[in-house]
C-alpha positions as CSV (number, residue, x, y, z in Angstrom):
1,M,2.7,-8.7,-15.2
2,A,0.9,-10.4,-12.4
3,K,2.5,-13.5,-10.9
4,F,0.3,-16.5,-11.5
5,Y,0.5,-20.1,-12.4
6,Y,-1.9,-21.8,-14.7
7,K,-2.0,-25.0,-16.7
8,S,-2.4,-24.2,-20.3
9,K,-5.2,-25.9,-22.2
10,L,-3.2,-25.8,-25.3
11,S,-0.9,-28.6,-26.4
12,K,2.8,-28.1,-26.2
13,Q,2.9,-27.8,-30.0
14,E,0.1,-25.2,-30.0
15,Q,1.9,-23.2,-27.3
16,E,5.1,-23.3,-29.3
17,E,3.3,-22.1,-32.5
18,L,1.7,-19.2,-30.7
19,L,5.0,-18.1,-29.2
20,I,6.8,-18.5,-32.5
21,D,4.1,-16.4,-34.2
22,F,4.5,-13.8,-31.4
23,C,8.3,-13.8,-31.9
24,N,7.8,-13.3,-35.6
25,A,5.4,-10.4,-34.9
26,V,7.8,-8.7,-32.6
27,S,10.7,-9.2,-35.0
28,S,8.7,-7.5,-37.8
29,I,8.9,-4.2,-35.9
30,K,10.9,-1.8,-38.0
31,D,11.8,1.0,-35.6
32,S,11.5,2.3,-32.1
33,K,8.3,4.2,-32.9
34,E,6.6,1.0,-34.1
35,A,7.9,-0.8,-31.0
36,A,6.4,1.9,-28.7
37,Q,3.1,1.7,-30.5
38,F,3.0,-2.1,-30.2
39,L,4.0,-2.1,-26.5
40,K,1.5,0.6,-25.7
41,D,-1.2,-1.7,-27.0
42,L,0.2,-4.9,-25.6
43,L,1.2,-3.9,-22.1
44,S,-0.4,-2.0,-19.2
45,P,1.7,0.8,-17.8
46,Q,2.6,-1.3,-14.8
47,E,3.7,-4.3,-17.0
48,A,5.8,-1.9,-19.1
49,E,7.5,-0.5,-15.9
50,M,8.1,-4.0,-14.5
51,L,9.7,-5.2,-17.6
52,A,11.8,-2.0,-17.9
53,K,12.9,-2.5,-14.3
54,R,13.9,-6.2,-15.0
55,M,16.2,-5.0,-17.9
56,K,17.7,-2.3,-15.6
57,I,18.2,-4.8,-12.8
58,A,20.1,-7.1,-15.2
59,D,22.2,-4.2,-16.5
60,L,23.1,-3.1,-12.9
61,L,23.8,-6.6,-11.8
62,L,26.1,-7.1,-14.8
63,K,27.9,-3.9,-13.8
64,G,28.5,-5.3,-10.3
65,W,25.9,-3.3,-8.3
66,K,24.8,-4.7,-4.9
67,Y,21.2,-5.8,-4.2
68,K,20.7,-2.9,-1.7
69,Q,21.9,-0.3,-4.2
70,I,19.7,-1.7,-6.9
71,G,16.7,-1.9,-4.6
72,E,17.1,1.7,-3.5
73,Q,17.6,3.0,-7.0
74,L,14.7,1.2,-8.6
75,K,12.4,0.7,-5.6
76,V,12.3,-3.1,-6.0
77,G,12.5,-5.9,-3.5
78,E,15.4,-8.3,-3.0
79,G,13.3,-11.2,-4.3
80,T,12.9,-9.5,-7.7
81,I,16.6,-8.7,-7.8
82,A,17.4,-12.3,-6.8
83,R,15.2,-13.7,-9.5
84,I,17.0,-11.7,-12.2
85,S,20.3,-12.7,-10.7
86,E,19.4,-16.3,-10.8
87,W,18.3,-15.9,-14.5
88,L,21.7,-14.4,-15.2
89,K,23.4,-17.4,-13.6
90,F,21.0,-19.9,-15.1
91,T,21.2,-18.7,-18.7
92,G,20.9,-14.9,-19.0
93,D,21.7,-15.0,-22.7
94,G,18.8,-12.8,-23.6
95,Y,19.6,-10.2,-20.9
96,R,23.3,-10.1,-21.8
97,L,22.6,-9.7,-25.5
98,I,20.2,-6.8,-25.0
99,V,22.3,-5.1,-22.4
100,K,25.3,-5.3,-24.8
101,R,23.2,-4.0,-27.8
102,L,21.8,-1.1,-25.8
103,K,25.3,-0.2,-24.7
104,E,26.5,-0.3,-28.3
105,K,23.5,1.8,-29.4
106,K,24.3,4.4,-26.8
107,N,27.9,4.6,-28.1
108,V,26.9,5.3,-31.7
109,K,27.9,8.8,-32.7
110,P,25.4,10.9,-34.6
111,I,26.2,11.5,-38.3
112,N,26.4,15.0,-39.8
113,N,25.6,16.7,-36.5
114,V,22.1,15.1,-36.5
115,N,21.1,14.5,-32.9
116,P,18.3,12.0,-32.6
117,K,19.1,11.6,-29.0
118,G,16.5,14.1,-27.9
119,E,13.8,12.2,-29.7
120,I,15.0,8.9,-28.4
121,D,15.2,10.2,-24.9
122,R,11.6,11.5,-25.1
123,L,10.4,8.1,-26.4
124,M,12.4,6.3,-23.7
125,R,10.7,8.4,-21.0
126,R,7.3,7.9,-22.4
127,Y,7.8,4.2,-23.3
128,P,10.6,2.9,-21.1
129,I,10.9,-0.6,-22.6
130,M,10.3,0.3,-26.3
131,F,13.5,-1.4,-27.5
132,W,13.4,-4.8,-25.9
133,P,11.2,-6.8,-28.2
134,E,13.0,-5.8,-31.4
135,L,16.4,-6.4,-29.9
136,L,15.6,-9.5,-28.0
137,I,14.1,-11.5,-30.9
138,K,15.4,-9.8,-34.0
139,D,18.6,-11.9,-34.1
140,I,16.8,-15.2,-33.5
141,V,13.8,-14.8,-35.8
142,K,15.2,-12.8,-38.7
143,N,15.1,-15.9,-40.8
144,K,12.6,-18.7,-40.6
145,R,15.3,-21.4,-40.8
146,V,15.0,-24.7,-38.9
147,K,18.1,-23.6,-36.8
148,D,16.4,-20.4,-35.7
149,R,13.1,-22.2,-34.9
150,E,15.1,-24.7,-32.7
151,K,16.7,-21.7,-30.9
152,I,13.2,-20.3,-30.1
153,I,11.9,-23.7,-28.9
154,N,15.0,-24.1,-26.6
155,A,14.4,-20.6,-25.2
156,L,10.8,-21.5,-24.6
157,E,11.9,-24.6,-22.6
158,V,14.0,-22.3,-20.4
159,I,10.9,-20.0,-19.9
160,R,8.8,-23.0,-18.8
161,E,11.4,-23.8,-16.1
162,K,11.3,-20.3,-14.5
163,P,8.2,-20.9,-12.3
164,N,10.1,-23.5,-10.4
165,L,13.0,-21.1,-10.1
166,Y,10.7,-18.5,-8.7
167,K,9.6,-20.9,-6.0
168,R,13.2,-21.8,-5.1
169,I,14.2,-18.2,-4.9
170,E,11.2,-17.2,-2.8
171,E,12.0,-20.1,-0.4
172,E,15.6,-19.0,-0.1
173,V,14.7,-15.3,0.5
174,K,12.2,-16.4,3.1
175,K,14.8,-18.5,4.8
176,A,17.4,-15.7,4.7
177,H,14.9,-13.4,6.4
178,G,13.6,-16.0,8.9
179,L,10.1,-16.0,7.3
180,S,9.8,-19.8,6.6
């Protein structure tokens, strides 16, 4: 996804309703095949790769990897890694939840010698971020209770604060490299 800043022409309530509808749409995805179909239509290949890299960066940071190792492994800059690191420090609840669930999913043993791993691996290579929407939002939006709605709205408030965080991180990276 391209980096850009815009002032929405929608009211705050209209923005929230759109995003809640989007969260409900994502949470209605039944399996990884549906998720892959949806993401294929929703995202460009570059956007899909970028989001997949963000998830992997979060995973590697949580495992204790250094910025340089992550940058070399995923071919990303320190600024990108620093942003994810700051999100993990700032809240990071979504990243931590998904990383935990993906780890749990990998530890599930096949039943009756059925090995879906080959099919899952094929889908993961073709659609690298096919699991994230379902896992990210499923827990929050599975019921349309007021409590869940409040969680979504609180998460949206954190999202709105991230552009300022980008600027702060960019300034710090520039300072660190003598570019400011």
